Backbone bond lengths (Angstrom), bond angles and torsions (degrees), N, CA, C in turn:
res aa  C-N    CA-C-N  psi(-1)  N-CA   C-N-CA  omega(-1)  CA-C   N-CA-C  phi
1 M - - - 1.464 - - 1.533 111.10 -
2 R 1.330 117.18 20.72 1.471 122.69 177.90 1.518 111.64 59.05
3 R 1.317 118.06 32.73 1.455 119.91 -178.68 1.526 110.48 -120.81
4 A 1.314 114.77 148.52 1.469 119.59 174.43 1.502 108.14 -146.92
5 A 1.301 116.29 142.58 1.462 120.07 176.39 1.512 108.19 -74.81
6 A 1.322 117.23 112.34 1.458 121.06 178.54 1.516 109.20 -67.50
7 V 1.310 116.50 143.14 1.466 119.89 179.64 1.519 107.31 -83.49
8 L 1.290 116.06 71.90 1.455 122.85 -178.03 1.513 108.50 -134.28
9 L 1.289 116.44 112.74 1.458 121.66 176.20 1.515 108.08 -126.71
10 S 1.316 117.77 116.65 1.452 121.73 -179.02 1.510 108.71 -104.05
11 M 1.316 117.07 119.93 1.451 120.87 -171.76 1.517 112.43 -115.86
12 C 1.308 115.46 143.41 1.459 121.39 174.68 1.523 107.51 -102.54
13 V 1.326 116.15 115.86 1.456 121.34 -172.91 1.519 110.88 -91.03
14 A 1.310 116.02 137.67 1.464 121.22 -174.35 1.511 112.17 -94.17
15 W 1.312 116.89 122.32 1.457 122.62 167.19 1.522 107.65 -144.62
16 P 1.345 118.70 146.80 1.448 119.38 177.26 1.527 111.08 -57.50
17 A 1.382 118.79 157.47 1.449 118.72 178.60 1.512 121.68 -147.08
18 Q 2.456 103.99 -155.62 1.476 132.88 158.19 1.503 122.21 -178.94
19 P 2.366 147.49 -148.41 1.458 135.18 -179.14 1.521 119.09 -92.13
20 A 2.315 133.85 172.85 1.452 136.57 -172.97 1.488 121.03 147.97
21 F 1.400 120.91 -141.30 1.434 120.09 -170.07 1.536 104.79 -96.12
22 A 5.760 130.13 152.60 1.454 133.97 70.18 1.469 108.24 171.41
23 Y 2.110 133.00 163.07 1.421 104.30 155.53 1.510 111.46 -137.93
24 L 1.303 118.30 143.89 1.443 124.93 174.95 1.514 108.85 -111.34
25 K 1.349 115.61 136.74 1.453 119.74 173.18 1.521 108.63 -95.37
26 L 1.317 117.08 140.31 1.457 120.62 176.56 1.524 109.59 -73.31
27 S 1.327 116.58 149.64 1.457 120.38 178.53 1.515 109.25 -143.22
28 T 1.329 115.93 166.39 1.459 121.55 179.56 1.519 109.19 -152.02
29 R 1.323 117.02 165.02 1.461 122.02 175.58 1.526 108.70 -88.62
30 A 1.321 116.43 131.75 1.463 121.07 178.35 1.523 108.68 -145.11
31 N 1.326 115.40 123.38 1.460 121.62 176.82 1.531 111.64 54.54
32 G 1.345 115.79 38.37 1.456 120.90 175.52 1.510 115.72 82.85
33 R 1.341 117.92 9.98 1.457 119.62 179.11 1.520 110.07 -137.31
34 Q 1.335 115.17 159.03 1.460 120.51 177.67 1.525 109.04 -88.61
35 V 1.341 117.17 126.06 1.463 120.42 -178.32 1.523 110.09 -129.00
36 T 1.314 115.59 151.45 1.461 121.80 176.31 1.520 108.99 -70.78
37 L 1.322 115.37 134.29 1.461 120.66 -178.51 1.528 109.20 -82.61
38 K 1.341 116.14 116.12 1.462 120.02 179.86 1.529 109.22 -160.14
39 W 1.317 114.42 169.23 1.457 120.64 178.35 1.522 109.41 -84.42
40 A 1.329 116.63 131.76 1.461 120.83 179.93 1.516 111.19 -74.11
41 Q 1.340 116.71 -29.10 1.462 120.70 -178.08 1.519 110.06 -136.14
42 T 1.294 115.42 146.85 1.463 121.40 173.11 1.526 107.98 -127.39
43 P 1.350 118.94 157.64 1.459 124.81 8.98 1.527 112.84 -74.25
44 V 1.315 115.00 151.64 1.455 122.09 174.06 1.531 107.05 -81.25
45 R 1.309 116.45 121.10 1.461 120.41 -177.10 1.532 109.56 -90.59
46 Y 1.312 116.37 131.02 1.459 120.88 178.86 1.523 110.23 -131.53
47 V 1.330 115.93 156.81 1.461 122.09 176.64 1.521 108.62 -128.61
48 V 1.321 115.42 162.57 1.466 121.92 -179.57 1.516 108.85 -117.55
49 S 1.330 116.20 131.97 1.459 120.94 179.62 1.526 110.78 -72.50
50 S 1.309 116.04 137.44 1.469 121.16 177.65 1.517 111.57 -93.15
51 R 1.345 116.90 6.06 1.465 120.96 -175.52 1.527 111.85 -108.85
52 D 1.324 114.63 155.34 1.466 122.69 170.92 1.524 113.52 54.63
53 A 1.322 117.21 41.92 1.462 119.92 177.46 1.523 109.72 -63.50
54 A 1.335 116.31 152.71 1.462 121.07 -179.32 1.523 109.97 -76.95
55 A 1.316 115.99 151.29 1.466 120.51 176.95 1.519 109.60 -59.79
56 G 1.330 115.34 131.97 1.459 120.01 177.88 1.507 114.26 89.53
57 V 1.353 119.23 -5.90 1.467 122.40 179.21 1.524 108.32 -130.27
58 T 1.321 116.57 118.02 1.461 120.02 177.52 1.525 109.70 -79.43
59 V 1.322 115.66 164.82 1.468 120.65 177.99 1.520 110.18 -60.63
60 D 1.332 117.57 -41.51 1.468 120.78 179.44 1.524 111.20 -63.60
61 E 1.323 117.29 -41.76 1.466 120.58 178.84 1.526 110.76 -65.61
62 F 1.319 116.02 -40.64 1.462 120.61 177.99 1.527 110.58 -62.92
63 Q 1.329 116.48 -47.75 1.467 120.44 -179.25 1.529 111.40 -60.62
64 A 1.332 117.07 -40.59 1.463 120.59 179.54 1.523 111.29 -65.68
65 A 1.335 117.38 -39.69 1.465 121.21 -178.93 1.526 111.27 -67.11
66 V 1.341 117.57 -45.29 1.459 118.77 179.33 1.533 110.31 -70.12
67 G 1.330 117.27 -29.72 1.459 120.45 175.61 1.520 111.87 -62.71
68 R 1.340 116.51 -39.98 1.467 119.94 176.97 1.524 111.11 -65.52
69 A 1.328 116.16 -37.04 1.462 120.21 179.13 1.535 110.75 -67.39
70 F 1.333 117.50 -44.89 1.469 120.41 175.74 1.529 110.65 -58.71
71 A 1.329 116.77 -41.58 1.468 121.42 -178.03 1.528 111.60 -61.82
72 Q 1.335 117.30 -34.83 1.465 119.52 178.23 1.517 112.31 -63.67
73 W 1.330 117.00 -46.69 1.460 119.64 178.42 1.530 110.68 -63.52
74 Q 1.340 115.99 -40.59 1.470 119.37 -178.40 1.524 111.92 -67.36
75 A 1.321 117.52 -27.20 1.467 121.31 -176.03 1.526 113.60 -78.50
76 V 1.331 118.64 -6.80 1.470 120.32 178.84 1.530 108.27 -62.31
77 P 1.337 118.36 117.59 1.475 120.48 -171.23 1.516 114.62 -69.49
78 T 1.335 117.76 -20.63 1.465 120.89 -178.18 1.530 112.39 -99.75
79 S 1.335 116.52 15.67 1.458 121.33 178.54 1.525 109.89 -128.16
80 S 1.344 115.87 146.47 1.462 120.43 -179.34 1.523 112.91 -96.70
81 I 1.338 118.16 0.38 1.455 120.07 -176.64 1.528 110.83 -62.97
82 A 1.330 116.46 138.85 1.464 122.04 178.40 1.523 108.58 -143.31
83 Y 1.321 115.57 154.41 1.468 121.30 -176.02 1.525 108.97 -133.67
84 Q 1.338 115.64 156.05 1.464 120.62 -179.27 1.524 109.39 -139.60
85 F 1.328 116.21 124.28 1.457 121.02 177.16 1.512 109.18 -74.94
86 G 1.336 116.01 124.11 1.461 120.38 -176.18 1.516 114.30 -102.32
87 G 1.354 117.15 7.88 1.454 120.25 177.25 1.519 112.69 104.27
88 L 1.322 114.53 -172.14 1.464 121.54 -179.71 1.527 110.21 -92.44
89 T 1.339 115.51 155.86 1.457 121.20 177.96 1.524 109.25 -140.29
90 A 1.322 115.91 151.23 1.457 120.00 175.29 1.524 111.30 -82.27
91 A 1.338 116.33 -7.80 1.468 120.55 179.67 1.524 110.54 -72.92
92 L 1.316 115.58 159.37 1.455 122.08 175.79 1.524 109.95 -103.16
93 P 1.331 118.08 150.46 1.461 119.64 174.60 1.528 109.73 -64.55
94 G 1.342 115.09 146.92 1.454 119.22 -179.25 1.506 113.38 100.19
95 Q 1.325 117.73 -3.33 1.459 121.78 175.60 1.529 108.59 -96.02
96 D 1.333 118.03 125.87 1.463 121.49 -178.09 1.525 109.83 -77.48
97 D 1.335 114.60 82.23 1.463 119.92 -173.31 1.524 113.08 -123.37
98 G 1.338 117.35 10.78 1.459 120.56 -179.48 1.502 114.44 83.07
99 L 1.345 117.18 -3.06 1.460 121.61 178.14 1.523 109.56 -104.64
100 S 1.313 117.35 132.43 1.465 121.04 173.21 1.527 106.78 -85.16
101 T 1.326 114.84 102.60 1.460 121.38 -168.93 1.514 111.00 -111.01
102 L 1.338 116.83 136.69 1.456 123.59 173.66 1.518 107.66 -114.80
103 G 1.317 116.30 136.12 1.449 118.71 178.34 1.517 111.55 178.55
104 F 1.322 115.23 -177.76 1.462 122.26 -177.93 1.524 111.05 -97.87
105 R 1.330 114.74 145.70 1.455 122.55 167.06 1.523 107.59 -144.49
106 N 1.302 116.03 144.49 1.459 119.01 179.32 1.519 109.48 -81.14
107 R 1.337 115.61 112.43 1.464 121.74 178.69 1.520 108.78 -123.10
108 A 1.313 115.62 66.04 1.458 120.68 -179.97 1.523 111.67 -62.17
109 D 1.347 116.69 -22.84 1.461 120.66 178.04 1.525 112.14 -69.74
110 M 1.339 117.32 -20.02 1.467 121.98 179.18 1.524 107.47 -104.21
111 D 1.329 115.26 74.84 1.461 120.09 -166.88 1.523 114.62 -75.47
112 R 1.342 119.26 -5.48 1.462 121.51 175.53 1.525 112.16 -116.08
113 V 1.321 117.71 1.46 1.463 121.10 -174.01 1.525 110.52 -105.65
114 L 1.315 116.10 114.67 1.461 121.56 178.68 1.522 111.47 -75.23
115 A 1.339 116.20 -41.17 1.459 120.57 -176.82 1.522 108.68 -157.68
116 S 1.324 116.34 157.92 1.463 120.48 177.37 1.523 109.42 -145.59
117 T 1.339 114.71 152.37 1.463 121.92 -178.93 1.522 109.15 -119.09
118 S 1.319 116.67 131.41 1.466 121.24 177.47 1.524 109.18 -120.10
119 F 1.338 115.56 162.17 1.455 120.55 -173.43 1.524 111.70 -133.53
120 L 1.322 115.36 148.48 1.455 123.12 168.16 1.521 105.95 -119.21
121 V 1.346 115.86 126.08 1.460 121.17 -169.20 1.517 110.78 -123.44
122 D 1.335 116.65 141.50 1.461 121.64 171.93 1.525 107.59 -72.80
123 V 1.336 117.71 116.44 1.456 120.57 -172.67 1.523 112.80 -72.63
124 V 1.325 118.57 -12.12 1.461 121.55 177.93 1.512 111.39 -89.01
125 T 1.340 117.06 -47.85 1.466 120.60 -176.12 1.518 113.25 -95.88
126 G 1.353 116.76 -22.91 1.464 119.80 -175.55 1.516 113.29 82.93
127 S 1.325 117.85 1.05 1.465 120.88 -179.07 1.528 110.22 -75.05
128 L 1.316 115.77 149.91 1.451 121.20 175.13 1.521 110.37 -70.22
129 V 1.315 115.83 135.22 1.456 122.54 177.09 1.527 110.05 -106.88
130 E 1.322 115.60 -37.67 1.465 121.65 -176.68 1.517 108.45 -154.89
131 S 1.328 116.23 146.29 1.463 120.53 174.17 1.523 108.10 -145.49
132 D 1.328 116.16 121.21 1.461 122.16 -178.67 1.524 110.57 -108.20
133 I 1.320 116.25 145.95 1.461 121.59 176.56 1.525 108.64 -121.65
134 V 1.327 115.39 120.95 1.460 122.17 178.14 1.526 108.97 -102.91
135 F 1.329 116.89 124.17 1.460 122.95 172.09 1.525 107.06 -98.18
136 N 1.312 116.85 131.28 1.463 122.04 -173.62 1.528 110.38 -81.16
137 S 1.331 117.45 108.54 1.464 121.03 -175.86 1.519 112.75 -77.44
138 S 1.341 117.91 1.04 1.462 119.18 173.70 1.528 111.25 -76.10
139 F 1.355 116.38 -11.12 1.464 121.68 171.75 1.524 109.04 -95.73
140 D 1.330 116.28 161.98 1.457 121.85 174.49 1.526 109.00 -89.72
141 W 1.343 116.17 136.04 1.468 121.81 -173.35 1.525 111.25 -124.19
142 S 1.336 114.81 160.41 1.465 121.04 178.81 1.521 110.10 -149.39
143 T 1.330 115.98 151.50 1.465 121.84 170.09 1.523 110.22 -121.03
144 A 1.331 117.78 16.56 1.464 122.12 -178.95 1.530 110.28 -59.53
145 P 1.340 118.25 140.64 1.466 121.35 -177.31 1.527 114.31 -53.38
146 A 1.313 117.53 -39.53 1.463 120.89 -178.73 1.518 112.51 -105.28
147 G 1.313 117.06 12.60 1.455 120.45 -176.95 1.511 111.72 84.32
148 Q 1.318 116.55 172.23 1.458 121.59 -178.08 1.518 109.02 -143.59
149 L 1.307 116.01 127.59 1.453 122.11 -176.53 1.535 111.14 -52.91
150 G 1.323 115.67 130.83 1.454 120.76 176.81 1.516 115.13 80.62
151 R 1.345 117.80 2.76 1.462 121.18 -179.39 1.531 110.22 -126.71
152 F 1.323 116.49 144.45 1.457 121.17 179.42 1.530 110.40 -85.56
153 D 1.322 114.87 146.37 1.457 121.61 -173.87 1.528 111.22 -84.97
154 V 1.332 116.86 118.18 1.466 122.07 -178.70 1.521 111.20 -58.15
155 E 1.337 117.57 -46.66 1.461 121.06 -174.33 1.525 111.64 -63.14
156 S 1.334 117.59 -41.29 1.467 121.11 -179.66 1.524 110.95 -63.15
157 I 1.325 116.68 -47.29 1.459 120.14 -178.22 1.527 110.39 -69.57
158 A 1.338 117.52 -36.09 1.461 120.80 176.36 1.526 110.81 -61.97
159 L 1.337 117.36 -40.44 1.462 120.87 -179.76 1.531 110.09 -59.62
160 H 1.323 116.65 -43.44 1.463 121.75 177.79 1.534 110.96 -62.98
161 E 1.316 116.31 -51.20 1.463 120.16 -175.15 1.527 112.43 -67.42
162 I 1.327 118.38 -31.92 1.470 121.09 176.94 1.525 109.95 -67.81
163 G 1.332 117.28 -29.65 1.460 119.95 171.43 1.514 110.57 -58.85
164 H 1.348 116.68 -44.44 1.465 120.16 175.93 1.523 110.80 -64.06
165 L 1.334 116.92 -48.56 1.465 121.55 179.16 1.527 110.89 -51.84
166 S 1.329 116.67 -32.77 1.470 121.73 -177.98 1.524 112.45 -83.34
167 G 1.346 117.52 -14.34 1.455 120.52 177.43 1.513 115.73 120.08
168 L 1.328 117.74 1.91 1.458 120.37 -179.30 1.520 111.30 -88.49
169 G 1.325 116.10 140.43 1.445 122.02 171.99 1.507 110.01 -89.70
170 H 1.329 116.57 -164.21 1.459 120.67 -178.76 1.523 112.16 -80.63
171 S 1.299 115.27 150.92 1.458 123.83 174.35 1.522 108.76 -108.65
172 A 1.314 116.52 148.13 1.468 120.65 -179.42 1.518 112.94 -101.44
173 L 1.321 117.75 17.06 1.463 120.33 -179.93 1.522 110.65 -82.00
174 G 1.295 115.71 66.24 1.455 121.10 177.83 1.508 110.38 -148.01
175 E 1.304 115.72 159.58 1.457 121.15 179.57 1.522 108.79 -125.32
176 T 1.326 116.69 132.21 1.456 120.95 -176.84 1.525 110.62 -131.97
177 E 1.309 114.42 170.32 1.457 121.06 169.54 1.518 107.91 -135.60
178 L 1.331 116.17 151.21 1.453 120.37 179.07 1.518 110.40 -70.02
179 R 1.326 116.49 141.64 1.459 122.87 177.87 1.524 110.12 -98.52
180 E 1.308 114.63 149.24 1.460 118.26 171.92 1.521 108.96 -62.25
181 G 1.301 116.72 134.15 1.454 120.18 -179.24 1.516 113.94 88.35
182 G 1.353 117.20 -1.81 1.458 120.37 176.57 1.509 113.41 110.07
183 G 1.334 115.59 160.54 1.453 121.00 -178.93 1.511 112.51 83.56
184 R 1.324 115.67 -178.10 1.466 122.12 -177.36 1.519 111.03 -131.30
185 R 1.320 114.64 148.98 1.458 122.83 174.53 1.531 108.33 -106.77
186 V 1.323 116.90 131.70 1.466 120.98 179.58 1.525 109.88 -77.82
187 L 1.333 115.60 123.58 1.461 120.77 175.36 1.525 110.84 -93.18
188 G 1.304 117.30 -27.23 1.453 120.72 179.13 1.519 110.85 -176.30
189 A 1.340 117.02 160.53 1.460 121.90 178.51 1.512 109.90 -152.91
190 E 1.345 116.37 136.18 1.457 122.58 175.13 1.518 110.32 -106.91
191 T 1.326 115.31 36.39 1.457 122.94 178.07 1.515 107.98 -167.20
192 V 1.334 116.63 147.82 1.465 118.54 173.03 1.519 110.76 -82.88
193 M 1.350 117.08 -9.71 1.457 121.01 -176.24 1.527 113.13 -92.29
194 F 1.330 117.95 12.56 1.456 120.59 173.43 1.527 107.76 -65.84
195 P 1.354 118.72 138.23 1.469 119.78 -171.20 1.519 115.68 -73.39
196 I 1.327 118.38 -14.11 1.458 120.81 179.53 1.530 108.51 -107.89
197 A 1.313 116.90 130.24 1.458 121.07 -173.72 1.522 111.92 -82.24
198 F 1.325 115.31 154.66 1.452 120.41 167.14 1.532 108.92 -62.38
199 G 1.313 115.86 160.64 1.454 120.10 -176.21 1.514 113.42 -72.56
200 S 1.304 115.43 174.19 1.460 120.95 177.94 1.525 110.04 -66.37
201 G 1.331 115.20 153.51 1.457 120.73 176.93 1.513 115.23 87.35
202 T 1.336 118.89 -4.76 1.464 120.89 -178.66 1.522 110.81 -115.23
203 V 1.353 115.51 153.63 1.465 121.49 174.93 1.533 109.53 -117.08
204 A 1.345 116.47 24.90 1.468 121.64 -176.42 1.520 112.80 -64.37
205 G 1.333 118.90 -18.69 1.461 121.40 -178.17 1.506 114.92 -96.50
206 R 1.335 117.53 19.77 1.470 120.01 -176.58 1.529 115.13 -87.93
207 T 1.343 118.61 -1.64 1.466 120.57 -172.39 1.521 111.53 -123.59
208 L 1.339 117.24 128.33 1.453 121.39 175.45 1.524 110.34 -64.75
209 K 1.335 115.56 144.40 1.465 121.65 178.29 1.535 109.54 -111.68
210 A 1.337 116.21 176.21 1.467 121.82 -176.32 1.523 112.07 -55.98
211 D 1.335 117.00 -38.68 1.455 121.27 -178.80 1.526 111.55 -65.96
212 D 1.326 117.06 -41.28 1.466 121.71 177.66 1.520 110.65 -64.20
213 I 1.323 115.68 -43.11 1.472 121.33 -178.91 1.523 110.55 -64.60
214 A 1.343 116.47 -41.29 1.463 120.03 177.57 1.520 110.72 -63.86
215 G 1.336 116.90 -41.36 1.456 120.69 -178.46 1.512 113.40 -64.00
216 I 1.340 117.42 -49.48 1.458 120.19 -177.63 1.532 110.64 -69.47
217 S 1.336 116.85 -31.19 1.469 120.79 178.26 1.519 111.31 -71.48
218 D 1.323 116.61 -33.98 1.460 120.54 177.60 1.527 110.86 -69.16
219 L 1.338 116.39 -34.98 1.472 121.00 177.77 1.524 112.32 -72.22
220 Y 1.329 116.16 -42.22 1.469 122.16 -175.98 1.531 109.01 -130.39
221 P 1.336 118.60 69.78 1.469 120.87 -172.98 1.525 113.14 -66.34
222 D 1.323 115.27 141.07 1.459 122.16 179.74 1.519 107.54 -165.30
223 G 1.333 117.14 172.88 1.460 122.13 171.95 1.515 114.57 59.83
224 G 1.334 117.63 35.59 1.455 121.09 178.01 1.512 114.66 77.27
225 F 1.329 117.09 18.54 1.466 119.67 -178.49 1.524 112.00 -55.22
226 S 1.339 117.73 -44.99 1.462 121.06 -174.77 1.516 113.36 -70.93
227 T 1.333 117.82 -20.52 1.465 120.08 -179.43 1.527 113.19 -104.78
228 S 1.320 117.14 -28.20 1.468 119.84 -176.99 1.518 112.91 -87.00
229 T 1.323 117.00 -17.21 1.465 120.75 178.20 1.526 109.52 -120.03
230 G 1.325 115.67 164.78 1.454 120.86 179.02 1.509 111.12 -128.22
231 S 1.309 115.86 -172.62 1.464 120.10 -177.89 1.522 111.02 -142.01
232 V 1.320 113.63 161.91 1.458 122.46 175.36 1.518 107.20 -126.58
233 S 1.318 117.24 134.20 1.456 120.16 177.01 1.517 109.95 -142.37
234 G 1.314 115.02 160.35 1.452 119.04 -177.91 1.505 111.57 171.11
235 T 1.321 116.74 -151.81 1.458 122.30 -177.83 1.524 110.42 -136.23
236 V 1.335 114.32 156.48 1.463 121.69 174.00 1.528 107.67 -122.53
237 T 1.341 116.28 128.43 1.460 120.37 179.80 1.522 110.55 -131.80
238 K 1.346 114.85 156.42 1.463 123.57 174.17 1.519 107.57 -138.75
239 D 1.316 116.45 127.10 1.470 121.07 -177.23 1.525 110.85 54.63
240 G 1.324 115.99 35.25 1.457 120.73 178.17 1.514 115.25 78.87
241 Q 1.352 116.90 1.06 1.452 121.19 -178.96 1.531 110.71 -112.65
242 P 1.333 117.63 142.62 1.475 120.33 -179.67 1.521 112.10 -67.22
243 I 1.325 115.83 151.47 1.469 122.52 179.71 1.526 109.71 -113.61
244 F 1.329 115.46 133.98 1.466 120.95 172.52 1.531 109.18 -97.97
245 G 1.341 116.68 135.07 1.460 121.63 173.39 1.507 115.65 86.60
246 A 1.329 118.20 10.26 1.465 119.14 173.70 1.526 109.33 -67.70
247 H 1.320 116.07 144.68 1.461 121.92 -179.95 1.526 108.24 -99.16
248 I 1.352 116.12 120.94 1.464 121.35 -176.80 1.517 108.95 -114.08
249 V 1.329 116.12 124.58 1.465 121.95 -176.67 1.525 109.67 -113.30
250 A 1.333 116.64 129.73 1.463 122.49 174.48 1.523 108.28 -105.19
251 F 1.341 116.19 113.43 1.465 122.11 -178.52 1.519 109.46 -99.11
252 D 1.329 116.49 119.78 1.463 124.17 -178.73 1.529 109.18 -81.78
253 L 1.337 116.55 110.72 1.466 120.11 -176.79 1.518 112.37 -66.74
254 A 1.317 118.02 -31.10 1.464 120.69 -176.79 1.520 112.19 -74.54
255 H 1.336 117.13 -35.54 1.463 120.60 -173.90 1.519 113.77 -111.66
256 G 1.328 116.96 -9.83 1.460 119.86 -179.51 1.509 113.71 69.21
257 S 1.333 117.24 23.59 1.459 121.48 -177.95 1.524 110.60 -108.79
258 M 1.341 115.52 162.71 1.457 121.16 -178.63 1.517 111.45 -129.56
259 V 1.336 114.32 138.94 1.460 122.02 171.39 1.518 105.42 -132.40
260 A 1.324 117.08 142.95 1.462 118.23 -173.52 1.517 112.34 -142.94
261 G 1.311 114.33 170.92 1.457 121.29 178.02 1.513 109.53 -157.86
262 F 1.327 116.32 -167.61 1.454 121.65 -177.16 1.526 110.09 -132.62
263 S 1.329 116.21 156.59 1.465 120.26 166.81 1.524 106.21 -79.27
264 L 1.341 116.15 119.95 1.460 119.72 -163.53 1.522 115.13 -119.46
265 N 1.336 118.19 16.27 1.467 117.80 174.89 1.519 110.11 -147.05
266 A 1.314 115.44 179.07 1.466 121.18 -175.67 1.522 112.46 -67.90
267 Q 1.318 117.18 -13.67 1.460 121.27 178.60 1.533 112.18 -92.86
268 G 1.343 116.27 1.35 1.455 120.02 179.24 1.515 113.57 70.81
269 Q 1.324 117.21 24.42 1.463 120.58 -175.91 1.526 111.51 -85.38
270 F 1.321 115.90 147.37 1.460 122.33 176.09 1.517 109.89 -139.62
271 S 1.322 116.16 160.30 1.459 122.58 173.67 1.516 108.70 -150.75
272 I 1.319 116.82 130.34 1.466 122.17 179.79 1.527 108.07 -120.64
273 N 1.315 116.99 113.29 1.460 122.43 -179.72 1.528 111.09 -97.32
274 G 1.328 115.99 170.93 1.457 121.39 173.76 1.509 114.56 77.74
275 L 1.334 117.98 26.33 1.458 121.43 -179.52 1.527 110.85 -90.43
276 S 1.330 116.14 139.22 1.464 120.49 175.31 1.523 109.78 -68.52
277 P 1.341 118.67 143.31 1.468 120.25 177.49 1.526 111.14 -59.35
278 G 1.330 116.00 142.36 1.457 120.56 179.10 1.516 112.03 130.58
279 P 1.338 116.88 -176.17 1.463 121.27 -176.50 1.524 113.20 -76.00
280 H 1.333 115.59 139.94 1.461 122.45 178.78 1.526 110.58 -132.76
281 V 1.317 115.14 142.02 1.454 121.88 171.04 1.528 107.68 -92.05
282 I 1.331 117.03 133.25 1.463 121.45 -179.25 1.524 109.29 -107.66
283 R 1.322 115.46 124.85 1.462 123.10 -179.99 1.530 108.42 -120.78
284 V 1.332 116.46 136.34 1.464 122.13 177.90 1.519 107.63 -118.83
285 E 1.348 116.94 131.51 1.455 120.74 -175.31 1.519 110.40 -146.10
286 P 1.332 116.97 155.75 1.468 119.75 175.13 1.519 110.48 -74.01
287 L 1.310 115.75 155.59 1.468 122.03 -177.78 1.529 108.90 -85.25
288 D 1.333 115.93 76.19 1.464 119.02 -172.42 1.526 113.68 -124.74
289 D 1.341 117.60 18.35 1.463 119.58 177.06 1.523 112.69 -106.83
290 A 1.309 117.03 11.39 1.462 122.74 174.66 1.523 106.79 -163.92
291 E 1.325 117.20 169.70 1.454 119.85 178.82 1.530 109.97 -67.70
292 V 1.329 116.40 133.37 1.465 121.34 -176.76 1.524 111.30 -58.05
293 D 1.356 117.41 -35.45 1.461 119.05 -177.78 1.526 113.27 -73.37
294 S 1.343 117.46 -1.26 1.463 120.33 169.84 1.521 111.36 -75.81
295 F 1.348 116.26 -13.57 1.457 121.34 -176.11 1.530 113.00 -119.36
296 F 1.339 116.05 -39.50 1.455 120.38 -173.22 1.527 111.39 -128.05
297 D 1.323 115.71 154.05 1.452 121.44 175.11 1.528 109.61 -60.66
298 T 1.308 116.12 143.96 1.463 120.89 -176.57 1.527 112.51 -65.66
299 S 1.343 117.59 -15.86 1.462 120.29 178.79 1.525 112.24 -76.64
300 L 1.333 117.25 -13.48 1.459 121.35 -178.51 1.523 110.48 -91.44
301 T 1.314 116.23 145.09 1.462 121.57 179.34 1.529 109.25 -99.71
302 V 1.317 116.09 111.53 1.472 122.03 -179.89 1.526 108.23 -99.33
303 D 1.331 116.67 127.87 1.468 121.68 -178.71 1.526 109.45 -80.17
304 L 1.329 116.64 119.72 1.464 122.32 177.41 1.524 112.03 -112.60
305 D 1.331 116.22 -2.24 1.462 120.74 -172.91 1.529 111.68 -91.59
306 F 1.327 116.27 65.70 1.468 119.60 173.53 1.522 109.81 -155.89
307 K 1.325 114.56 158.76 1.458 120.84 -178.76 1.526 110.74 -85.97
308 V 1.322 114.84 154.63 1.463 120.16 172.96 1.527 108.70 -60.30
309 A 1.336 116.54 137.93 1.466 120.64 -179.06 1.522 109.94 -139.55
310 F 1.325 115.52 150.66 1.464 122.19 175.38 1.526 108.86 -115.34
311 L 1.338 116.66 140.96 1.454 120.06 172.91 1.524 108.24 -61.69
312 D 1.322 117.83 141.27 1.467 121.00 -173.60 1.514 113.87 -79.73
313 R 1.320 117.79 12.53 1.468 121.74 177.54 1.519 109.29 -151.33
314 L 1.324 115.97 157.56 1.451 120.78 173.49 1.525 109.38 -74.74
315 V 1.320 116.13 145.99 1.464 121.17 175.56 1.521 107.99 -106.76
316 I 1.320 116.44 122.54 1.467 121.51 -178.67 1.521 108.83 -94.47
317 V 1.330 115.76 114.25 1.466 121.86 -178.82 1.519 109.79 -90.47
318 A 1.337 116.55 137.24 1.462 122.07 177.24 1.520 109.70 -113.22
319 G 1.333 117.25 140.21 1.454 121.12 178.06 1.515 111.20 -59.70
320 G 1.344 117.04 131.75 1.449 121.62 179.17 1.509 114.36 78.24
321 G 1.336 117.34 4.22 1.462 120.06 -177.18 1.512 112.63 -126.15
322 D 1.344 115.00 170.03 1.459 121.22 179.09 1.522 109.62 -125.48
323 R 1.331 115.62 129.60 1.442 120.63 170.66 1.519 107.40 -90.00
324 G 1.316 115.93 94.94 1.449 120.49 -172.28 1.506 114.99 -99.73
325 D 1.311 117.53 22.66 1.460 119.93 -174.56 1.526 112.72 -114.85
326 V 1.327 116.73 23.59 1.458 119.44 -175.79 1.538 110.03 -86.06
327 A 1.313 115.99 116.37 1.468 121.44 178.51 1.522 106.86 -118.14
328 A 1.332 116.11 103.55 1.457 121.77 -177.81 1.525 109.63 -98.89
329 T 1.328 115.51 133.91 1.455 121.18 179.24 1.515 109.03 -119.18
330 V 1.330 116.04 132.24 1.458 120.80 178.81 1.535 108.88 -120.89
331 S 1.337 115.80 163.68 1.460 120.45 -179.90 1.525 110.17 -121.89
332 R 1.315 116.33 158.83 1.463 121.18 -179.89 1.523 110.96 -62.95
333 K 1.340 114.89 154.37 1.457 119.96 176.97 1.526 109.80 -69.36
């Protein structure tokens, strides 16, 4: 049936947390070329498993929480993505059955993973055929409006995983600190697509941020996205040589929001779309607030040996246009 299970698993890692400082689109090989991973048609139909619900969360409560998360992504006015609830199923997520299923499974072996998203892809077109989201029932969960002490929030984690289901990779707009005994604690995030989750008991991850909105709008543009927003592009170099994997943040002075991207080729080039018109501060930083393999394949060499730097001038973004003259230079640590 021209289908293959893509080796793509997007995981939300659990560490205790709180708000601070990206977007990557998922891609795959199809018919000998690299293509962006996305749905060819919407609405995207999903179902909810009626089996193996987590303690303290009924199937109805789970379905309502993920429904609210889907509704947030669908409500982005500059994106055409839409979703449709197809009812309950006795199937479990993770079965390649043509159904995009969300539900719980006990994965005690994955002791740091709250949830993961898998994909089934048409190997000829590269279009998504199915995407399942597994919530790990070995953790304690809640759908309480204000959260529940000691339990992770279903809606927050669903919002993150639905970003993956839609084709978004991880964003680096988060700030962490190292924990005793290993791992990182989230101090803040300006995106729901940060790979490390807020801690249990909080609902801080229930709201899409500017970076998430820019990412989903870039994947599924609509509502004047291409004319009402602009972009910044350029290069990042160190010692006269281009850098791969630098994290570039565009800070909107008028709205106090951030959208970011990465230098993604051997020439150190980057492009950040979905920026509001007006002045922006450009910051370049190493990818050192989360594990590098949360963003890039381990076969790629990401340069982390440079200091944080700011462009020495404001960049004025125009709606429908690109400021393509940004040349950022960084120095070794």
